[in-house]
Every structure is written in structure tokens, then in C-alpha cells.
Residue frames as a rotation matrix with the C-alpha (Angstrom) as fourth column:
MET 1
-0.137 -0.960 -0.243 -1.62
0.562 -0.277 0.780 15.73
-0.816 -0.029 0.577 19.00
THR 2
0.789 0.378 -0.485 -1.49
-0.092 -0.707 -0.701 18.73
-0.608 0.598 -0.523 16.65
PRO 3
0.849 -0.491 0.195 0.75
0.344 0.233 -0.910 19.03
0.402 0.839 0.366 13.60
SER 4
0.115 -0.964 0.240 4.46
0.002 -0.241 -0.970 19.13
0.993 0.112 -0.026 14.46
GLN 5
0.685 0.061 0.726 4.07
-0.715 -0.136 0.686 18.27
0.140 -0.989 -0.049 18.13
SER 6
-0.493 -0.847 -0.199 6.68
-0.730 0.527 -0.434 16.11
0.473 -0.068 -0.878 19.79
SER 7
0.455 0.565 -0.688 5.82
-0.124 0.805 0.580 12.61
0.882 -0.178 0.437 20.95
SER 8
0.953 -0.067 0.295 6.69
-0.290 0.086 0.953 11.14
-0.089 -0.994 0.062 24.34
THR 9
0.577 -0.792 0.199 9.91
0.778 0.607 0.164 9.87
-0.250 0.060 0.966 22.77
GLY 10
0.120 -0.519 -0.846 10.92
0.109 -0.840 0.531 13.41
-0.987 -0.156 -0.044 21.85
GLN 11
-0.718 -0.334 0.610 10.70
0.609 0.121 0.784 12.74
-0.336 0.935 0.116 18.12
ASP 12
-0.632 0.482 -0.606 8.95
-0.568 -0.821 -0.060 15.24
-0.526 0.307 0.793 15.86
ILE 13
-0.593 0.522 0.613 5.69
0.668 0.744 0.014 13.76
-0.449 0.418 -0.790 14.54
ARG 14
-0.817 0.348 -0.460 3.84
-0.502 -0.822 0.270 15.56
-0.284 0.451 0.846 11.79
THR 15
-0.479 0.756 0.446 0.16
0.683 0.640 -0.352 14.80
-0.552 0.136 -0.823 11.09
ALA 16
-0.626 0.356 -0.694 -2.07
-0.561 -0.824 0.084 16.19
-0.541 0.441 0.716 8.44
GLU 17
0.618 0.765 0.183 -4.80
-0.246 0.409 -0.879 15.34
-0.747 0.498 0.441 6.01
VAL 18
0.041 -0.632 0.774 -3.29
0.667 0.594 0.449 13.39
-0.744 0.498 0.446 3.15
GLY 19
0.261 -0.061 -0.964 -1.81
-0.515 -0.853 -0.085 15.67
-0.816 0.519 -0.254 0.50
GLU 20
0.911 -0.001 -0.413 -0.57
-0.392 0.315 -0.864 14.99
0.131 0.949 0.287 -2.96
THR 21
0.091 -0.902 0.421 2.19
-0.643 0.270 0.717 12.38
-0.761 -0.336 -0.555 -2.74
ALA 22
-0.589 -0.388 -0.709 3.79
-0.798 0.417 0.435 9.92
0.126 0.822 -0.555 -5.16
TRP 23
-0.958 0.219 0.187 1.86
0.140 0.922 -0.362 7.11
-0.252 -0.320 -0.913 -3.38
THR 24
-0.132 0.984 -0.123 -1.59
0.215 -0.092 -0.972 8.62
-0.968 -0.155 -0.199 -3.59
ASP 25
0.032 0.084 -0.996 -0.93
-0.830 -0.553 -0.073 9.96
-0.557 0.829 0.052 -7.09
ALA 26
-0.866 -0.389 -0.313 0.04
-0.497 0.733 0.464 6.46
0.049 0.558 -0.829 -8.28
PHE 27
-0.650 0.715 0.258 -3.28
0.444 0.633 -0.634 5.07
-0.617 -0.297 -0.729 -7.00
ALA 28
0.186 0.739 -0.647 -5.15
-0.195 -0.618 -0.762 7.82
-0.963 0.268 0.029 -8.82
ALA 29
-0.207 -0.362 -0.909 -3.22
-0.940 -0.184 0.287 7.06
-0.271 0.914 -0.303 -12.02
LYS 30
0.662 0.443 0.604 -3.88
-0.372 0.895 -0.248 3.31
-0.650 -0.060 0.757 -11.71
SER 31
0.778 -0.494 -0.389 -0.55
-0.391 0.104 -0.914 2.72
0.492 0.863 -0.112 -13.38
GLU 32
0.776 -0.582 -0.243 2.34
0.629 0.686 0.365 0.37
-0.046 -0.436 0.899 -12.57
ASP 33
-0.002 -0.818 0.575 4.78
0.713 -0.404 -0.573 2.94
0.701 0.409 0.584 -13.97
ALA 34
0.351 0.209 0.913 3.51
-0.314 -0.892 0.325 5.59
0.882 -0.401 -0.248 -11.53
PHE 35
0.992 -0.005 0.126 4.29
-0.116 0.359 0.926 3.32
-0.050 -0.933 0.356 -8.59
GLY 36
0.617 -0.786 0.031 7.70
0.768 0.593 -0.243 2.31
0.173 0.174 0.969 -9.89
SER 37
0.102 -0.602 0.792 9.09
0.224 -0.762 -0.608 5.84
0.969 0.240 0.057 -9.82
ALA 38
0.519 0.133 0.844 8.49
-0.697 -0.505 0.509 6.00
0.494 -0.853 -0.169 -6.05
PHE 39
0.989 -0.007 0.147 10.17
-0.080 0.817 0.571 2.61
-0.124 -0.576 0.808 -5.23
ALA 40
0.020 -0.995 0.096 13.72
-0.866 0.031 0.498 1.66
-0.499 -0.093 -0.862 -4.44
GLU 41
-0.169 -0.180 -0.969 15.03
-0.813 0.581 0.034 -1.20
0.557 0.794 -0.244 -6.57
ASP 42
-0.793 -0.230 -0.565 15.01
0.069 0.887 -0.457 -3.54
0.606 -0.401 -0.687 -3.54
VAL 43
-0.394 0.739 0.547 11.56
-0.882 -0.471 0.000 -2.55
0.258 -0.482 0.837 -2.21
VAL 44
-0.934 0.190 -0.303 9.69
0.261 0.942 -0.212 -5.13
0.245 -0.277 -0.929 -0.09
LEU 45
-0.299 0.920 0.253 5.89
-0.754 -0.390 0.528 -5.40
0.585 -0.032 0.811 0.20
GLU 46
-0.944 0.171 -0.283 4.31
0.308 0.763 -0.567 -7.11
0.120 -0.623 -0.773 3.17
ALA 47
-0.527 0.829 0.187 0.51
-0.773 -0.559 0.300 -7.23
0.353 0.013 0.935 3.49
THR 48
-0.363 0.507 0.782 -2.30
-0.557 0.554 -0.618 -9.12
-0.747 -0.660 0.081 5.16
ALA 49
0.687 0.677 -0.264 -3.40
-0.586 0.302 -0.752 -10.19
-0.429 0.671 0.604 1.67
LEU 50
0.207 -0.724 -0.658 -0.03
-0.808 0.253 -0.532 -11.76
0.551 0.642 -0.533 0.89
LEU 51
0.963 0.029 -0.267 1.01
0.088 0.905 0.416 -15.31
0.254 -0.424 0.869 1.83
LYS 52
0.240 -0.934 -0.265 4.65
0.871 0.086 0.483 -14.17
-0.429 -0.347 0.834 1.72
PRO 53
0.265 -0.144 -0.953 6.37
-0.024 -0.989 0.143 -10.83
-0.964 -0.015 -0.266 1.03
LEU 54
0.831 -0.070 0.552 6.99
0.555 0.033 -0.831 -9.56
0.040 0.997 0.066 -2.49
HIS 55
0.187 -0.871 -0.455 10.53
0.371 -0.366 0.853 -8.40
-0.910 -0.328 0.254 -3.29
GLY 56
-0.669 -0.635 0.387 11.83
0.610 -0.171 0.774 -6.04
-0.425 0.754 0.501 -5.97
ARG 57
-0.657 0.332 -0.677 10.52
-0.368 -0.925 -0.096 -3.01
-0.658 0.186 0.729 -7.83
THR 58
-0.765 0.355 -0.538 9.04
-0.521 0.151 0.840 -4.92
0.379 0.923 0.069 -10.75
ASN 59
-0.637 0.528 -0.561 7.06
0.575 0.811 0.110 -7.37
0.513 -0.253 -0.820 -8.60
VAL 60
-0.520 0.423 -0.742 5.81
0.636 -0.387 -0.667 -4.73
-0.570 -0.819 -0.068 -6.22
GLN 61
-0.774 0.190 -0.604 4.98
-0.462 -0.821 0.334 -2.41
-0.433 0.538 0.723 -9.12
THR 62
-0.760 0.493 -0.423 2.92
-0.139 0.514 0.847 -5.13
0.635 0.702 -0.322 -10.80
SER 63
-0.509 0.553 -0.659 1.07
0.838 0.494 -0.233 -5.93
0.197 -0.671 -0.715 -7.59
MET 64
-0.541 0.285 -0.791 0.30
0.357 -0.774 -0.522 -2.31
-0.761 -0.565 0.317 -6.76
GLY 65
-0.859 0.244 -0.451 -0.81
-0.511 -0.471 0.719 -1.55
-0.036 0.848 0.529 -10.33
ALA 66
-0.624 0.640 -0.448 -3.24
0.264 0.713 0.650 -4.49
0.735 0.287 -0.614 -10.17
ALA 67
-0.472 0.425 -0.772 -4.48
0.863 0.044 -0.503 -3.47
-0.180 -0.904 -0.388 -6.71
SER 68
-0.745 0.179 -0.642 -5.16
-0.086 -0.981 -0.174 0.13
-0.661 -0.075 0.746 -7.81
ASN 69
-0.760 0.473 -0.446 -7.27
-0.541 -0.081 0.837 -1.16
0.360 0.877 0.317 -10.69
TYR 70
-0.652 0.509 -0.562 -9.22
0.572 0.817 0.076 -3.48
0.498 -0.272 -0.823 -8.40
TYR 71
-0.588 0.411 -0.697 -10.59
0.561 -0.413 -0.717 -0.70
-0.583 -0.812 0.012 -6.22
THR 72
-0.015 0.652 0.758 -13.71
0.897 -0.326 0.299 1.11
0.442 0.684 -0.580 -7.50
SER 73
0.715 0.098 0.693 -13.17
-0.116 -0.960 0.256 3.77
0.690 -0.263 -0.675 -4.85
LEU 74
0.129 -0.729 -0.672 -10.29
0.931 0.322 -0.170 4.60
0.341 -0.604 0.721 -2.58
ALA 75
0.721 0.137 0.679 -10.03
-0.057 -0.965 0.255 7.46
0.690 -0.223 -0.689 -0.08
PHE 76
-0.339 -0.839 -0.426 -6.90
0.651 0.118 -0.750 8.32
0.679 -0.531 0.507 1.87
THR 77
0.586 0.810 0.013 -8.26
0.496 -0.371 0.785 9.65
0.641 -0.454 -0.619 5.14
HIS 78
0.945 -0.315 0.089 -5.31
-0.267 -0.587 0.765 10.46
-0.188 -0.746 -0.638 7.40
GLU 79
0.526 -0.844 -0.099 -1.53
0.387 0.342 -0.856 10.64
0.757 0.413 0.507 7.24
ALA 80
0.914 -0.386 0.123 1.25
-0.297 -0.434 0.850 10.96
-0.275 -0.814 -0.512 9.80
THR 81
0.548 -0.817 -0.182 5.00
0.081 0.268 -0.960 11.03
0.833 0.511 0.213 9.28
ASN 82
0.867 -0.419 0.270 7.67
-0.339 -0.099 0.936 10.15
-0.365 -0.903 -0.228 11.85
GLY 83
-0.102 -0.983 0.152 11.25
-0.326 0.177 0.929 10.09
-0.940 0.045 -0.339 10.61
ASP 84
-0.844 -0.333 -0.420 11.51
-0.496 0.188 0.848 7.85
-0.203 0.924 -0.324 7.56
ARG 85
-0.777 0.614 0.139 7.99
0.619 0.785 -0.010 6.35
-0.116 0.078 -0.990 8.01
THR 86
-0.725 0.688 -0.018 4.65
-0.670 -0.699 0.251 7.58
0.160 0.194 0.968 6.72
TYR 87
-0.821 0.545 0.172 1.45
0.385 0.749 -0.539 6.09
-0.423 -0.376 -0.825 8.06
ILE 88
-0.791 0.557 -0.253 -1.65
-0.582 -0.557 0.592 6.37
0.189 0.616 0.765 5.86
GLU 89
-0.552 0.719 0.422 -5.18
0.116 0.567 -0.815 5.35
-0.826 -0.401 -0.396 6.78
TRP 90
-0.835 0.253 -0.490 -7.59
-0.546 -0.263 0.795 4.59
0.072 0.931 0.357 3.96
GLU 91
-0.141 0.848 0.511 -11.04
-0.187 0.485 -0.855 3.31
-0.972 -0.216 0.090 3.03
ALA 92
-0.798 -0.225 -0.559 -11.88
-0.581 0.042 0.813 1.48
-0.159 0.973 -0.165 -0.18
THR 93
0.415 0.854 0.314 -14.50
-0.539 0.508 -0.672 -0.42
-0.733 0.110 0.671 -2.14
GLY 94
-0.628 -0.658 0.415 -13.50
-0.118 0.608 0.785 -3.45
-0.769 0.444 -0.460 -4.18
ALA 95
-0.883 0.203 -0.423 -14.77
-0.435 -0.020 0.900 -4.52
0.174 0.979 0.106 -7.59
SER 96
-0.611 0.671 -0.421 -17.44
0.534 0.742 0.406 -6.76
0.584 0.023 -0.811 -6.03
GLY 97
0.268 0.693 0.670 -18.68
-0.101 -0.671 0.734 -3.98
0.958 -0.264 -0.110 -3.75
VAL 98
0.462 -0.172 -0.870 -16.87
0.825 0.443 0.350 -5.26
0.326 -0.880 0.347 -0.64
ARG 99
0.785 -0.161 0.599 -15.79
-0.253 -0.965 0.072 -2.45
0.566 -0.208 -0.798 1.70
PHE 100
0.231 -0.835 -0.500 -12.26
0.815 0.447 -0.370 -2.26
0.532 -0.322 0.783 3.17
SER 101
0.898 -0.268 0.348 -10.32
-0.361 -0.902 0.237 -0.10
0.250 -0.339 -0.907 5.50
GLY 102
0.661 -0.707 -0.252 -6.71
0.723 0.690 -0.038 -0.25
0.200 -0.157 0.967 6.45
VAL 103
0.775 -0.560 -0.293 -3.38
-0.314 -0.743 0.591 1.30
-0.548 -0.366 -0.752 7.29
THR 104
0.753 -0.634 0.175 -0.32
0.487 0.359 -0.796 1.48
0.442 0.685 0.580 5.05
VAL 105
0.668 -0.675 -0.313 3.18
-0.031 -0.445 0.895 2.17
-0.743 -0.588 -0.319 6.43
LEU 106
0.849 -0.472 0.238 5.75
0.266 -0.007 -0.964 3.44
0.457 0.881 0.119 3.90
THR 107
0.588 -0.751 -0.299 9.43
0.271 -0.165 0.948 3.42
-0.762 -0.639 0.106 4.90
ARG 108
0.969 -0.245 -0.007 11.78
-0.111 -0.414 -0.904 5.49
0.219 0.877 -0.428 2.79
ASN 109
0.367 -0.923 -0.110 15.53
0.930 0.368 0.013 5.15
0.029 -0.107 0.994 2.22
GLU 110
-0.187 -0.575 -0.797 18.08
0.574 -0.722 0.387 7.99
-0.797 -0.385 0.465 2.42
ALA 111
-0.961 -0.196 0.193 17.23
0.262 -0.441 0.858 9.03
-0.083 0.876 0.476 -1.16
GLY 112
-0.587 0.798 -0.137 13.53
-0.646 -0.563 -0.516 9.36
-0.489 -0.214 0.846 -0.32
LEU 113
-0.364 0.438 -0.822 12.47
-0.661 0.500 0.559 6.26
0.656 0.747 0.107 -2.27
ILE 114
0.507 0.656 0.559 10.07
-0.862 0.404 0.307 3.71
-0.024 -0.637 0.770 -0.70
ARG 115
-0.504 -0.789 -0.352 12.06
-0.751 0.601 -0.273 0.73
0.427 0.127 -0.895 0.49
HIS 116
-0.943 0.270 -0.196 9.44
0.328 0.858 -0.396 -1.07
0.061 -0.437 -0.897 2.52
ILE 117
-0.432 0.886 0.169 5.61
-0.711 -0.450 0.541 -1.16
0.555 0.114 0.824 2.43
SER 118
-0.957 0.258 -0.135 3.39
0.288 0.769 -0.571 -2.72
-0.044 -0.585 -0.810 5.01
ILE 119
-0.571 0.820 0.044 -0.34
-0.622 -0.467 0.628 -2.86
0.536 0.331 0.777 4.25
SER 120
-0.926 0.372 0.060 -2.96
0.196 0.612 -0.766 -3.98
-0.322 -0.698 -0.640 6.80
HIS 121
-0.600 0.798 -0.053 -6.42
-0.368 -0.216 0.904 -4.58
0.711 0.562 0.423 5.33
ARG 122
-0.895 0.441 0.073 -9.62
0.182 0.509 -0.841 -5.33
-0.408 -0.739 -0.536 7.24
PRO 123
0.328 0.210 0.921 -12.09
-0.804 0.574 0.155 -7.04
-0.496 -0.792 0.357 7.68
LEU 124
-0.457 -0.620 0.638 -10.90
-0.291 0.782 0.551 -10.63
-0.840 0.066 -0.538 7.05
ALA 125
0.295 0.615 0.731 -13.67
0.532 0.530 -0.660 -11.51
-0.794 0.584 -0.171 4.52
ALA 126
0.938 0.027 -0.345 -12.56
-0.227 -0.705 -0.672 -8.55
-0.262 0.709 -0.655 2.38
VAL 127
0.057 -0.998 -0.022 -8.89
-0.839 -0.059 0.542 -9.55
-0.542 -0.012 -0.840 2.72
LEU 128
-0.315 -0.132 0.940 -9.58
0.119 0.977 0.177 -13.09
-0.942 0.168 -0.292 1.53
GLU 129
0.693 0.631 0.348 -11.59
0.472 -0.032 -0.881 -11.84
-0.545 0.775 -0.320 -1.44
PHE 130
0.797 -0.434 -0.421 -8.92
-0.554 -0.803 -0.220 -9.32
-0.243 0.408 -0.880 -2.35
SER 131
-0.197 -0.917 0.346 -6.08
-0.608 0.391 0.691 -11.85
-0.769 -0.074 -0.635 -2.11
ALA 132
-0.059 0.269 0.961 -7.96
0.497 0.843 -0.205 -14.27
-0.866 0.466 -0.183 -4.42
GLU 133
0.913 0.405 0.039 -8.69
0.260 -0.508 -0.821 -11.48
-0.313 0.760 -0.570 -6.89
MET 134
0.498 -0.811 -0.308 -5.03
-0.770 -0.577 0.272 -10.40
-0.398 0.102 -0.912 -6.80
TYR 135
-0.225 -0.494 0.840 -3.99
-0.013 0.864 0.504 -13.98
-0.974 0.102 -0.200 -7.51
GLN 136
0.404 0.489 0.773 -6.05
0.737 0.326 -0.592 -13.82
-0.541 0.809 -0.229 -10.71
ARG 137
0.990 0.053 -0.134 -4.89
-0.015 -0.888 -0.460 -10.31
-0.143 0.457 -0.878 -11.70
THR 138
0.341 -0.936 -0.090 -1.18
-0.872 -0.350 0.342 -11.08
-0.352 -0.038 -0.935 -11.24
LYS 139
0.511 -0.101 0.854 -1.16
0.099 0.993 0.058 -14.68
-0.854 0.055 0.517 -12.54
GLY 140
0.568 -0.395 0.722 1.66
0.823 0.307 -0.479 -15.05
-0.032 0.866 0.499 -15.03
LYS 141
0.672 -0.283 0.685 3.05
0.005 -0.922 -0.386 -11.63
0.741 0.263 -0.618 -14.07
ILE 142
-0.044 -0.698 0.715 4.65
-0.967 -0.149 -0.205 -12.48
0.250 -0.701 -0.669 -10.75
GLN 143
-0.779 -0.325 -0.536 5.71
-0.220 0.942 -0.252 -15.84
0.587 -0.078 -0.806 -9.35
GLU 144
0.325 0.928 -0.181 2.74
-0.202 0.255 0.946 -17.76
0.924 -0.270 0.270 -7.87
GLY 145
-0.034 -0.236 -0.971 2.59
0.799 0.577 -0.168 -18.36
0.600 -0.782 0.169 -4.16
HIS 146
-0.933 -0.334 0.134 2.21
0.214 -0.814 -0.540 -14.78
0.290 -0.475 0.831 -3.04
PHE 147
-0.500 0.840 0.209 -1.58
-0.863 -0.503 -0.045 -14.45
0.068 -0.203 0.977 -3.18
ARG 148
-0.550 0.406 0.730 -4.26
-0.206 0.781 -0.589 -16.92
-0.810 -0.474 -0.346 -2.09
PRO 149
-0.944 0.294 -0.151 -5.86
-0.087 0.219 0.972 -18.79
0.319 0.930 -0.181 -4.99
ASN 150
-0.232 0.936 0.264 -9.64
-0.971 -0.239 -0.006 -18.78
0.058 -0.258 0.964 -4.98
ASP 151
-0.843 -0.120 0.524 -10.81
-0.282 0.929 -0.241 -22.08
-0.458 -0.351 -0.817 -3.55
């Protein structure tokens, strides 16, 4: 499908290489504040690395700031937008050298702010390591029970 083609449902789907967005800029800045400006107050984060969803701008901001500092490299490889959703594929390397890939889905509200984030990481070994590392990096900053403690 080429940029701005219609899907079989008749909806306009735009695809392109990832450009400069608030999401990718926030990862580059490695800053909680940079993420917060893109989020709705009631944003929800669901991810394969989470035991249960995170709710609220402050919690999600803290988590995303910690995650952006965990990665030693992160490349956004493809992006597609359909209505209020943006799908972003990415590849990353963690602090220990583990390699990841994944897909992030951002859903925006009427004001254009991100109201829901769904992040799928792979492979499983990398997900488990990442979740344990995030547990350590967010300990005392968000309520425990969201990330997997290191066994």
C-alpha cells in the first residue's frame, strides 16, 4: 500500500518513514517532561513488559522517561496512521546489550493528545529483562506491582 491509499474498509491509511513527532522527540530527549506534554491527563499505558496497565500522566511519564534512558539505541523504522491511531515499529538495544523489536500503538483524543499507548516488545527474554530493569528504575516513583521484580 502506498502513502494515502485506501484500505479495504474504505478508510484513508497514511504510511511513511517515521518523521519528527512528539513521541520520537521525547525518546530522543530522554526526558519525562518531554513525554508529559504529549499525554492526556488520563492516559493509559499497556505493554508486554507490564503486569498491569499504568494509569495517569504522571505514572506513564515516569515509566516512559525511565524506559527512554534504559535504551542505548532506539530506531523508529516505520509508521502508519489510521484515524486516531498511529502504529510505530521500532528496534532497540537495552543497557545490557539485549536486542529488542516491537510495535507501539498510540491513540489520540480529540485534542490530539495521546490517551492510550500499547507497546508490544519481543523476544520474551528481552521483555523479562526489561520489565525487571524497569522495576528497579521506577521503584519508589510509581506504585509497585506494575513491573516484574528481578527474581
